[in-house]
TITORPA-879792 format. One record per residue (C-alpha): x, y, z; residue number from 1; residue in three letters. Coordinates in steps of 0.001 Angstrom, whole numbers, m for minus. Layout:
! residues N
R, u, v, w, seq, type
R, X, Y, Z, NUM, ALA
...
END
This chain:
! residues 458
R, u, v, w, seq, type
R, 33723, 84132, m50827, 1, MET
R, 32080, 84411, m47444, 2, SER
R, 32476, 87352, m45156, 3, PHE
R, 34428, 85220, m42675, 4, ALA
R, 36895, 84196, m45352, 5, ASP
R, 37430, 87885, m46330, 6, GLN
R, 38371, 88727, m42772, 7, LEU
R, 40806, 85792, m42601, 8, GLY
R, 38944, 83795, m39882, 9, PHE
R, 38388, 80030, m40056, 10, THR
R, 35634, 78404, m37893, 11, PHE
R, 35315, 74666, m37202, 12, GLU
R, 31926, 73129, m37721, 13, GLN
R, 29996, 72028, m34595, 14, ALA
R, 30367, 68286, m34010, 15, PRO
R, 27274, 66229, m34747, 16, SER
R, 25856, 64548, m31622, 17, ARG
R, 24436, 60991, m31356, 18, ARG
R, 21439, 60435, m29134, 19, ILE
R, 21202, 56913, m27717, 20, TRP
R, 18087, 55073, m26722, 21, ARG
R, 18525, 53669, m23238, 22, VAL
R, 17927, 50104, m24389, 23, ALA
R, 20473, 50473, m27208, 24, ASP
R, 23114, 51954, m24909, 25, LEU
R, 22617, 49247, m22253, 26, VAL
R, 22727, 46561, m24960, 27, SER
R, 25930, 47986, m26450, 28, ALA
R, 27633, 48197, m23045, 29, VAL
R, 26418, 44651, m22168, 30, ARG
R, 27886, 43290, m25388, 31, THR
R, 31230, 44981, m24702, 32, THR
R, 31345, 43778, m21102, 33, VAL
R, 30354, 40195, m21983, 34, GLU
R, 33071, 40010, m24623, 35, ARG
R, 35742, 41263, m22250, 36, GLY
R, 34733, 39224, m19154, 37, TYR
R, 33557, 35853, m20422, 38, THR
R, 35167, 33592, m17787, 39, ASP
R, 36219, 35149, m14491, 40, ILE
R, 36543, 34085, m10845, 41, TRP
R, 35248, 36371, m8078, 42, VAL
R, 35639, 35973, m4317, 43, GLU
R, 33387, 37574, m1745, 44, GLY
R, 30935, 37136, 1110, 45, GLU
R, 27342, 36130, 402, 46, ILE
R, 24620, 38541, 1484, 47, SER
R, 20962, 39087, 607, 48, ASN
R, 20645, 35429, m382, 49, PHE
R, 17255, 34892, m2020, 50, ARG
R, 16317, 31550, m3637, 51, PRO
R, 13289, 31630, m5929, 52, SER
R, 10534, 29059, m6347, 53, GLU
R, 11724, 28415, m9912, 54, SER
R, 15069, 27133, m8569, 55, GLY
R, 17194, 30179, m9507, 56, HIS
R, 19478, 31690, m6835, 57, LEU
R, 19956, 35435, m6343, 58, TYR
R, 22463, 36954, m3912, 59, PHE
R, 25171, 39612, m3562, 60, THR
R, 28922, 39183, m3166, 61, LEU
R, 30403, 41772, m808, 62, LYS
R, 34032, 42771, m428, 63, ASP
R, 34429, 45792, 1817, 64, GLY
R, 32267, 48582, 398, 65, ASP
R, 32061, 47000, m3055, 66, ALA
R, 29345, 44578, m4007, 67, GLN
R, 28352, 42572, m7066, 68, LEU
R, 24985, 41001, m7814, 69, ARG
R, 25078, 37288, m8609, 70, ILE
R, 22487, 35149, m10378, 71, VAL
R, 22786, 31377, m10661, 72, MET
R, 20156, 29704, m12781, 73, PHE
R, 18462, 26431, m11849, 74, ARG
R, 20462, 24261, m14254, 75, SER
R, 23686, 25184, m12413, 76, GLN
R, 22160, 25582, m8939, 77, ALA
R, 20941, 21972, m8789, 78, ARG
R, 24550, 20786, m9165, 79, LEU
R, 25694, 22533, m5983, 80, LEU
R, 27004, 20242, m3253, 81, ARG
R, 26175, 22706, m467, 82, PHE
R, 23476, 25239, 336, 83, ARG
R, 24559, 28906, 6, 84, PRO
R, 23882, 31005, 3099, 85, GLU
R, 24455, 34579, 4153, 86, ASN
R, 27906, 35145, 5607, 87, GLY
R, 29677, 32319, 3716, 88, ILE
R, 32881, 33311, 1896, 89, GLN
R, 32729, 31796, m1584, 90, VAL
R, 34413, 31877, m4977, 91, ILE
R, 32101, 32241, m7970, 92, ALA
R, 32948, 31534, m11586, 93, ARG
R, 30954, 32903, m14499, 94, GLY
R, 30574, 35720, m17000, 95, ARG
R, 29855, 39374, m16376, 96, VAL
R, 26694, 40753, m17909, 97, THR
R, 24205, 43584, m17461, 98, ILE
R, 20586, 43096, m16472, 99, TYR
R, 18740, 45289, m18989, 100, ASP
R, 15620, 45853, m16877, 101, ALA
R, 17602, 47692, m14169, 102, ARG
R, 20841, 48477, m15967, 103, GLY
R, 22810, 46731, m13207, 104, GLU
R, 26082, 44884, m13537, 105, LEU
R, 25819, 41243, m12451, 106, GLN
R, 27664, 37962, m12661, 107, LEU
R, 25914, 34954, m14194, 108, SER
R, 27530, 32236, m12064, 109, ALA
R, 28108, 28724, m13364, 110, GLU
R, 30165, 27372, m10451, 111, PHE
R, 30308, 28138, m6741, 112, LEU
R, 32531, 26782, m4006, 113, GLU
R, 33136, 27838, m405, 114, PRO
R, 36480, 29281, 620, 115, VAL
R, 38366, 27102, 3105, 116, GLY
R, 36210, 23988, 3702, 117, ALA
R, 35236, 22040, 584, 118, GLY
R, 31723, 22103, m771, 119, ALA
R, 31048, 18504, 239, 120, LEU
R, 32295, 19073, 3774, 121, GLN
R, 30191, 22212, 4105, 122, LEU
R, 27138, 20396, 2762, 123, ALA
R, 27816, 17596, 5258, 124, PHE
R, 27945, 20010, 8194, 125, GLU
R, 24833, 21870, 7069, 126, GLN
R, 22767, 18700, 6649, 127, LEU
R, 24072, 17282, 9919, 128, LYS
R, 23083, 20419, 11831, 129, ALA
R, 19618, 20514, 10221, 130, ARG
R, 18797, 16857, 10873, 131, LEU
R, 20149, 17055, 14425, 132, ALA
R, 17882, 20008, 15074, 133, LYS
R, 14911, 17948, 13858, 134, GLU
R, 15824, 15181, 16307, 135, GLY
R, 16729, 12488, 13767, 136, LEU
R, 19924, 11679, 15680, 137, PHE
R, 18226, 11195, 19070, 138, ASP
R, 19078, 7944, 20816, 139, ALA
R, 15419, 7474, 21756, 140, THR
R, 14567, 6957, 18068, 141, ARG
R, 16955, 4049, 17629, 142, ARG
R, 15583, 540, 17380, 143, LYS
R, 17148, m2499, 19036, 144, LEU
R, 19250, m4798, 16885, 145, ILE
R, 18017, m8416, 17281, 146, PRO
R, 20695, m10647, 18776, 147, SER
R, 19737, m13665, 16640, 148, LEU
R, 18296, m12445, 13332, 149, PRO
R, 16945, m15183, 11079, 150, ARG
R, 17514, m13130, 7925, 151, ARG
R, 19835, m10225, 7219, 152, ILE
R, 19287, m7786, 4348, 153, GLY
R, 22442, m6261, 2839, 154, ILE
R, 22306, m3219, 542, 155, ILE
R, 25606, m2779, m1305, 156, THR
R, 27342, m3222, m4638, 157, SER
R, 27380, m6906, m5677, 158, PRO
R, 30847, m6412, m7172, 159, ARG
R, 32433, m4767, m4144, 160, GLY
R, 35020, m6376, m1897, 161, ALA
R, 32985, m5303, 1136, 162, ALA
R, 30225, m7777, 256, 163, LEU
R, 32634, m10718, m25, 164, GLN
R, 34233, m9881, 3342, 165, ASP
R, 30801, m9752, 4983, 166, MET
R, 29657, m13037, 3429, 167, LEU
R, 32862, m14776, 4547, 168, ASN
R, 32475, m13539, 8128, 169, ILE
R, 28755, m14348, 8324, 170, LEU
R, 29336, m17828, 6895, 171, GLY
R, 32110, m18479, 9404, 172, ARG
R, 30227, m17165, 12420, 173, ARG
R, 26841, m18734, 11648, 174, HIS
R, 26269, m20609, 8395, 175, GLU
R, 22513, m21066, 8987, 176, ASN
R, 21598, m17385, 8905, 177, VAL
R, 19637, m16247, 5816, 178, GLY
R, 21111, m13433, 3728, 179, ILE
R, 19240, m11342, 1154, 180, LEU
R, 21266, m8958, m1029, 181, ILE
R, 19749, m5869, m2650, 182, TYR
R, 22190, m4749, m5372, 183, PRO
R, 22720, m1002, m5498, 184, ALA
R, 25284, 1505, m6710, 185, GLN
R, 27263, 2918, m3793, 186, VAL
R, 28976, 5731, m5714, 187, GLN
R, 27693, 8183, m8275, 188, GLY
R, 24615, 10303, m8882, 189, GLU
R, 22097, 7431, m8660, 190, THR
R, 23669, 5732, m5635, 191, ALA
R, 21610, 7501, m2954, 192, ALA
R, 18312, 6763, m4737, 193, ASP
R, 19215, 3066, m5227, 194, GLU
R, 20213, 2591, m1583, 195, VAL
R, 17008, 4319, m422, 196, ALA
R, 15019, 2044, m2750, 197, ALA
R, 16658, m975, m1078, 198, GLY
R, 15648, 218, 2403, 199, VAL
R, 12067, 768, 1203, 200, LYS
R, 11980, m2673, m443, 201, TYR
R, 13001, m4544, 2714, 202, PHE
R, 10478, m2557, 4795, 203, ASN
R, 7716, m3271, 2285, 204, ARG
R, 8550, m6983, 1909, 205, ALA
R, 9254, m7410, 5658, 206, ASN
R, 11366, m10455, 4854, 207, ASN
R, 14440, m9636, 6994, 208, VAL
R, 15046, m8825, 10654, 209, ASP
R, 17825, m6252, 10195, 210, VAL
R, 19265, m4198, 7310, 211, ILE
R, 22951, m3452, 6681, 212, ILE
R, 23918, m561, 4407, 213, VAL
R, 27528, m1225, 3466, 214, ALA
R, 30334, 309, 1401, 215, ARG
R, 34101, 196, 1537, 216, GLY
R, 36285, 3193, 2283, 217, GLY
R, 36967, 6158, 11, 218, GLY
R, 37329, 9901, m195, 219, SER
R, 34585, 12290, 854, 220, ILE
R, 33583, 12527, m2815, 221, GLU
R, 33252, 8734, m3003, 222, ASP
R, 31050, 8671, 106, 223, LEU
R, 28889, 11621, m972, 224, ALA
R, 25893, 9385, m1717, 225, ALA
R, 25646, 8484, 2000, 226, PHE
R, 25395, 12169, 2929, 227, ASN
R, 22156, 12530, 954, 228, ASP
R, 19166, 14028, 2816, 229, GLU
R, 16551, 11789, 1141, 230, THR
R, 18516, 8647, 2032, 231, LEU
R, 18934, 9862, 5614, 232, ALA
R, 15208, 10421, 6032, 233, ARG
R, 14411, 7025, 4456, 234, THR
R, 16688, 5261, 6948, 235, ILE
R, 15208, 7245, 9837, 236, SER
R, 11669, 6259, 8766, 237, ALA
R, 12545, 2550, 8465, 238, SER
R, 10520, 227, 10691, 239, THR
R, 13318, m2349, 10522, 240, LEU
R, 16592, m1681, 12380, 241, PRO
R, 19376, m409, 10113, 242, VAL
R, 23138, m760, 10598, 243, ILE
R, 25366, 1724, 8757, 244, SER
R, 28700, 204, 7686, 245, ALA
R, 30141, 2815, 5347, 246, VAL
R, 33843, 3502, 4858, 247, GLY
R, 36660, 2994, 7340, 248, HIS
R, 36617, 3557, 11077, 249, GLU
R, 37644, 7219, 10663, 250, THR
R, 34967, 7940, 8042, 251, ASP
R, 31687, 9458, 9168, 252, PHE
R, 28582, 9955, 7029, 253, THR
R, 25048, 11162, 7692, 254, ILE
R, 23779, 7589, 7518, 255, THR
R, 25990, 6766, 10535, 256, ASP
R, 24081, 9288, 12630, 257, PHE
R, 20529, 8340, 11569, 258, VAL
R, 21070, 4558, 11584, 259, ALA
R, 20216, 2477, 14639, 260, ASP
R, 23823, 1290, 14881, 261, MET
R, 27108, 2375, 13319, 262, ARG
R, 29715, m209, 12422, 263, ALA
R, 33244, 1101, 11757, 264, PRO
R, 33641, m1178, 8704, 265, THR
R, 31460, m3638, 6739, 266, PRO
R, 33408, m6523, 8271, 267, SER
R, 32701, m5181, 11745, 268, ALA
R, 29008, m4981, 10864, 269, ALA
R, 29025, m8677, 9980, 270, ALA
R, 30584, m9449, 13365, 271, GLU
R, 28203, m7203, 15282, 272, LEU
R, 24956, m8287, 13652, 273, VAL
R, 25083, m11909, 14911, 274, ILE
R, 26999, m13860, 17503, 275, GLU
R, 29221, m16680, 16342, 276, SER
R, 27861, m20209, 16465, 277, LYS
R, 30659, m21265, 18820, 278, HIS
R, 29851, m18497, 21285, 279, ARG
R, 26166, m19342, 21056, 280, LEU
R, 26925, m22983, 21815, 281, ALA
R, 29039, m21976, 24825, 282, GLU
R, 26317, m19648, 26032, 283, HIS
R, 23649, m22342, 25662, 284, LEU
R, 25853, m24860, 27496, 285, ALA
R, 26353, m22373, 30312, 286, HIS
R, 22592, m21743, 30509, 287, LEU
R, 21959, m25499, 30487, 288, HIS
R, 24327, m25964, 33435, 289, GLN
R, 22693, m23150, 35339, 290, ARG
R, 19233, m24588, 34641, 291, LEU
R, 20383, m28074, 35728, 292, ASP
R, 21816, m26760, 38991, 293, ARG
R, 18745, m24630, 39632, 294, ALA
R, 16437, m27611, 38946, 295, THR
R, 18392, m29903, 41261, 296, ARG
R, 18339, m27277, 43990, 297, TYR
R, 14610, m26729, 43600, 298, ARG
R, 13935, m30481, 43718, 299, LEU
R, 16074, m30838, 46842, 300, LEU
R, 14249, m27981, 48549, 301, MET
R, 10860, m29405, 47510, 302, ALA
R, 11801, m32879, 48810, 303, ARG
R, 12897, m31414, 52136, 304, THR
R, 9717, m29408, 52437, 305, HIS
R, 7635, m32455, 51550, 306, LEU
R, 9340, m34524, 54276, 307, GLN
R, 8587, m31772, 56781, 308, GLU
R, 4958, m31739, 55737, 309, LEU
R, 4745, m35544, 55896, 310, ALA
R, 5722, m35480, 59547, 311, GLN
R, 2906, m33064, 60392, 312, HIS
R, m260, m34411, 62041, 313, GLY
R, m2466, m32754, 59475, 314, ALA
R, m835, m34817, 56772, 315, PHE
R, m1774, m38035, 58631, 316, ALA
R, m5381, m36890, 58865, 317, ARG
R, m5359, m36121, 55168, 318, ILE
R, m4036, m39623, 54430, 319, GLN
R, m6793, m41164, 56588, 320, ASP
R, m9400, m39058, 54781, 321, LEU
R, m7984, m40140, 51442, 322, MET
R, m8162, m43834, 52469, 323, VAL
R, m11795, m43477, 53503, 324, ARG
R, m12640, m41679, 50292, 325, ARG
R, m10862, m44420, 48312, 326, ALA
R, m12888, m47097, 50138, 327, GLN
R, m16085, m45162, 49426, 328, ARG
R, m15066, m44927, 45797, 329, LEU
R, m14515, m48689, 45596, 330, ASP
R, m17936, m49306, 47122, 331, GLU
R, m19652, m47000, 44648, 332, LEU
R, m17793, m48645, 41785, 333, ALA
R, m18970, m52097, 42947, 334, TYR
R, m22575, m50898, 43257, 335, ARG
R, m22432, m49268, 39863, 336, LEU
R, m21119, m52485, 38291, 337, ALA
R, m23892, m54511, 39985, 338, ALA
R, m26579, m52121, 38777, 339, ASN
R, m25094, m52215, 35323, 340, TYR
R, m25230, m56042, 35254, 341, ARG
R, m28874, m55971, 36403, 342, THR
R, m29853, m53478, 33735, 343, LEU
R, m27999, m55470, 31137, 344, LEU
R, m29815, m58682, 32150, 345, HIS
R, m33224, m56917, 31949, 346, ASP
R, m32380, m55538, 28544, 347, SER
R, m31472, m59008, 27262, 348, HIS
R, m34741, m60403, 28602, 349, ARG
R, m36861, m57688, 26930, 350, ARG
R, m34959, m58175, 23723, 351, LEU
R, m35703, m61917, 23745, 352, ASP
R, m39443, m61273, 24299, 353, VAL
R, m39541, m58778, 21448, 354, ALA
R, m37694, m61203, 19149, 355, ALA
R, m40210, m63956, 19981, 356, SER
R, m43125, m61691, 19156, 357, ARG
R, m41563, m60660, 15874, 358, VAL
R, m41022, m64268, 14866, 359, ARG
R, m44740, m65073, 15405, 360, HIS
R, m45996, m61977, 13626, 361, PHE
R, m47159, m62553, 9972, 362, ASP
R, m46195, m59423, 8018, 363, PHE
R, m47674, m60714, 4752, 364, ARG
R, m51189, m60964, 6201, 365, ARG
R, m50956, m57472, 7662, 366, SER
R, m49715, m56147, 4368, 367, LEU
R, m52597, m57856, 2473, 368, ALA
R, m55154, m56217, 4797, 369, VAL
R, m53561, m52806, 4385, 370, VAL
R, m53352, m53309, 622, 371, LYS
R, m57072, m54169, 414, 372, GLY
R, m58035, m51103, 2441, 373, GLU
R, m55839, m48957, 249, 374, LEU
R, m57350, m50277, m2993, 375, GLU
R, m60868, m49742, m1673, 376, ALA
R, m60097, m46188, m704, 377, GLY
R, m58512, m45566, m4073, 378, THR
R, m61590, m46802, m5950, 379, GLU
R, m63830, m44590, m3833, 380, ALA
R, m61674, m41524, m4511, 381, VAL
R, m61621, m42258, m8265, 382, VAL
R, m65418, m42650, m8334, 383, SER
R, m65972, m39347, m6519, 384, VAL
R, m63466, m37598, m8771, 385, PHE
R, m65174, m38922, m11933, 386, ARG
R, m68583, m37754, m10715, 387, THR
R, m67328, m34247, m9952, 388, GLN
R, m65465, m34079, m13257, 389, LEU
R, m68601, m34995, m15236, 390, ALA
R, m70613, m32339, m13372, 391, ALA
R, m67948, m29715, m14069, 392, ARG
R, m67816, m30644, m17770, 393, CYS
R, m71618, m30318, m18096, 394, ALA
R, m71528, m26909, m16382, 395, HIS
R, m68750, m25759, m18666, 396, THR
R, m70682, m26819, m21788, 397, GLU
R, m73731, m24841, m20622, 398, ARG
R, m71638, m21715, m20062, 399, LEU
R, m70006, m22117, m23471, 400, ALA
R, m73428, m22384, m25148, 401, ALA
R, m74613, m19221, m23399, 402, GLN
R, m71422, m17382, m24355, 403, LEU
R, m71743, m18521, m27955, 404, ASP
R, m75306, m17286, m28079, 405, ALA
R, m74213, m13828, m26924, 406, LEU
R, m71256, m13658, m29351, 407, SER
R, m71355, m10780, m31905, 408, PRO
R, m70270, m13278, m34558, 409, ILE
R, m73513, m15228, m34080, 410, ARG
R, m75443, m12007, m34522, 411, ILE
R, m73512, m11258, m37724, 412, LEU
R, m74406, m14731, m39046, 413, GLU
R, m78062, m13699, m38922, 414, ARG
R, m77282, m11031, m41566, 415, GLY
R, m76161, m8095, m39501, 416, TYR
R, m72930, m6066, m40037, 417, ALA
R, m70680, m3795, m37981, 418, LEU
R, m69745, m529, m39733, 419, VAL
R, m66561, 1401, m38810, 420, PHE
R, m65210, 4757, m39991, 421, VAL
R, m61558, 5282, m40988, 422, ALA
R, m60325, 5883, m37388, 423, ASN
R, m61866, 2579, m36243, 424, GLY
R, m64882, 4021, m34425, 425, ALA
R, m68152, 2039, m34624, 426, LEU
R, m70930, 3830, m36505, 427, VAL
R, m74100, 4063, m34454, 428, LYS
R, m75796, 7074, m36082, 429, ASP
R, m76061, 7306, m39883, 430, ALA
R, m76479, 11090, m39807, 431, THR
R, m72877, 11329, m38542, 432, GLN
R, m71631, 10131, m41911, 433, LEU
R, m71267, 12540, m44800, 434, ALA
R, m71742, 11406, m48378, 435, PRO
R, m68483, 10245, m49859, 436, GLY
R, m67160, 8966, m46511, 437, THR
R, m65303, 5697, m46773, 438, GLU
R, m66380, 3086, m44253, 439, VAL
R, m65511, m557, m43566, 440, SER
R, m68020, m3225, m42680, 441, ALA
R, m67520, m6459, m40706, 442, ARG
R, m69843, m9301, m41647, 443, VAL
R, m69963, m12883, m40459, 444, ALA
R, m67255, m13994, m42863, 445, ARG
R, m64825, m11169, m43680, 446, GLY
R, m64796, m7390, m44110, 447, THR
R, m65275, m4958, m46991, 448, PHE
R, m65082, m1197, m47617, 449, THR
R, m67728, 1046, m49087, 450, ALA
R, m68438, 4683, m49822, 451, GLU
R, m71455, 6450, m48374, 452, VAL
R, m73789, 7788, m51109, 453, LYS
R, m76533, 9141, m48851, 454, SER
R, m77791, 8884, m45254, 455, THR
R, m81266, 8692, m43755, 456, GLN
R, m82299, 8801, m40161, 457, ARG
R, m85151, 6596, m38894, 458, ASP
END
């Protein structure tokens, strides 16, 4: 029994203490927090907004003195319909977690929407303000719409009612106008890219005079494709005039502001793009009447002025001068005709004389004389050539005999031989050869090899 037990005292043992590693403690707390707050909604004001080059968004939600760090990764950020900015009141949805590197509480957001105005409306206002600041809405940038286009390019859905309404109106107003349709989705994620591709195609092909971008009415979500920044910049950069005919009269999209003309509806665009054939006919008839009246008036004024000039004395002098010049012209024409007849008569006479001479000229006798001279000359040339050829042959034979006499082969035929060592060198000194050296000899008819037994110098 211990001394403490003898005295009647009982002591509790000291509690054992657990020492945490920082990483383990943060990980344990993060696990607990993530399990308890997996799907929550938080409202606050954005501050310290900082987008990264990787596409992730980092900012803080403030509510009075409290604040919460927010991170939205690229996969969720690219789905946002608006651009977060400092000072915007938003609602964020996500899960609470702890960033281990700093031990800070943060919300990993998966969804974000502005408080009050919808995300699409806010994105519309932001893009509108940015493009207006760049000057894309300036009236000076707008191109004129041709009054009588030969071909009209329409970018819309081929299955939409808007296209049929436009075709009916265009066919009724002017059946001779050419229409090219570029089929494109006008709603959905790919709609903006397809419409922009249509604008680029018509500009590249340059086969239309004006482009109409058309879609029927719908909600702001349905018209979201026409609030796309890339599409807006494509329309602004178009070298062909573009008419925006999207939605109803009360609907406004970004394409309405960057286009060269806005039509309240697709049907209205069809009416605005070309005048009706009836109105054109009336206008042409009116112009024809005006031209006829103006022509008659000008002719009347010219006739009156001509009569005034005819009564002037100078006009009489001009007429007298013209008569004298006409008489002089007739005289010159008569003299020219007489000279021409004289020249023609002389030419006929010379031609008759030449024909008479030709008839009395004997070509066969002249040809015989020329032929005889030619044959004589030919025989003389052949004789000279034969003489020179014989002399050249004799000279050649003499040179050949001299060359044959000097030939080494002729020398070898008299019993001599040419001796060569193994490397092909000609042996001129016998003392240069050692006994046992193999040599080759060239005689008049063939070669042979031999081995040197001994050498002797003369």
